[in-house]
Steps between C-alpha positions, in 0.01 A plus 500: 500500500339153476180658384681670213673179408158324481355779295790489263459126467132527432562759225761277337274194509234703314734664244721198422214292353389797287851565359552136417166444339532383147509783250394436138802477283323567167172613361238284338517699175870433472485120538176452303667622180786245560274198537279298251179329567556127458154445339452781249867574443461874534672729746351481849396870499300430181340165603164464671496108532449331843867378474624855478279603791636220714869598403421862582362406847817288555728782393310760714521277817881445444541868430343589834712242675811688379617256220711645222375499143768246421393266780134529378624422130709202619196351686280544201760350266527200735115458482438583131837473316695774325216579271336703785768778438419756247872540401717203453805445730819648381686170524497171307257477220315814620819697408425432129174693543702797610791467254298444174314837504833688592677319218220582263508870583886506456470321164236742389710803597801355315282451189375859517849639528635292209208624278558851593872468414416342169228766427750780575765360274258471206391852545845658523593717190679322225865561505682638192722227357645681200853601517575875477694451175192365320308818583788707381488319170127578454544858583769527242283347242212729588733798467628381167145435367394852617804645333435320181133618498594852555759472220244377270263786566768762439 
């Protein structure tokens, strides 16, 4: 009985550290496209500068320690400032960078709709504005002229 208890305890001591070992929370390719190189101002996945290599090493170390992508970004922003992020934050002045393109697209769609409506109105067939009595008068005059011409021929 005691032997089984020691055996169970030994197995638990081996398995618990393995289960609690830090698991990577993100992939390098995910986070590299979200970060900028501070020296060449290009995305981290496109940069080959020494600074980008140091950031990649830092990110990889923290990834293996089990940090989340947001924790890594927060640490890099604390070191390099918000310019290290490829996308501006969706708050404060960074919100303008998100709203201006959306507003421009909405305005563009509105202009296209307005132009289509104007174009369709111009291409619609012209409506007859004459009164029916005016056309009846013309018909009577034509009939009278045809009668007069036929009387002259006879």
